[in-house]
N, C-alpha and C positions, 0 to 999 in steps of 0.2 A: 249530541251537540258537539260541534267542532268550533273551537274558539281560537282565533289568531290575534296576536298582538303585533301591530305593525308600525309602532312609533317609538321614539326614544322615551324611556321612563322619566318621570318628573325630576328625580335627583340629577339625572344626566343633563337635562335641559337647564337646571339651576346651577350646573357646574359643581355639584356636591358629590362626595364619594358614593359609589354604587358598585356592589359586588353582584354581577349578573349570574355567576355560577351559583352563589348562595341562594339567590332568588329563584332560579330554575329548580334547584334541589328542593326548596321549600314547596314549590308548586307540584313537583313530582310526588312529594310526600303526601300532599293534600289529595292528589289523584288516587294514590294507593289506598289511603284511608277511606276514601269515598267511592270505591269500586269504579273509578275512572281509569282512563288509560291515555297514554301519550301517543300521538300519531308518530310513526317511525320513519318519517321522511327527512328527519333532521337528527343531529347528534343529541344524545341524552347525557345527563350528568349522574345517572344512577349507577350503583354498583351492580354486579351480576346478580347478587342475591335480591336486591331491590327490584331489578328488572323481572326476575322470576316470581316475585310476589305480585307484580302488576299483571303478568301474563302467565296463564296456565300453560306450561311447556311440556306437559306429559305426552300428548300425542306427537308433538314435534320431536321430542327426545326418542320416542318409540320408532318413528319413521327414520330418524337419523341412524339409529342403531340397526334397524332392519335392512336398510340399504347401504350400510357401512359408509356413511357420509363423514364421520369423524376423520380428520386428517386429510380429507379430500376437498370438502366444501366448508367455508367459514360458517361459524355459528352466527345466527342473526344478531346476537348481542355484540359480537366482535365487529360487525359491520357498522353499527351505529354508536358505539361507546367511544368516548374520548380515550385517548391512549392511557391517561393516568387512571382511568377506571377499570381497564381491562384486567388488571392483575390484582385488584383489591379483594376479590372474593372468588372462590372456586365454584364450579358447577354443582 
């Protein structure tokens, strides 16, 4: 199932404080805990370790190593992670 939210949250409409990053992180945690995943067409708020919990990267890592992609092509995490999340956890 693919769910999209396309409207302003209630607190925003009521002019109340709202932390969108915290809410996205909460949703990402729910997905990881329930074997869900986030579509990767938008930025994520996860750390690298959290991303790798959500997605099994073993085949991806194997192919990157086999074809010597490190240092040549960006890792998928680096393409979608916010700049402040990229250095928070190692591979």
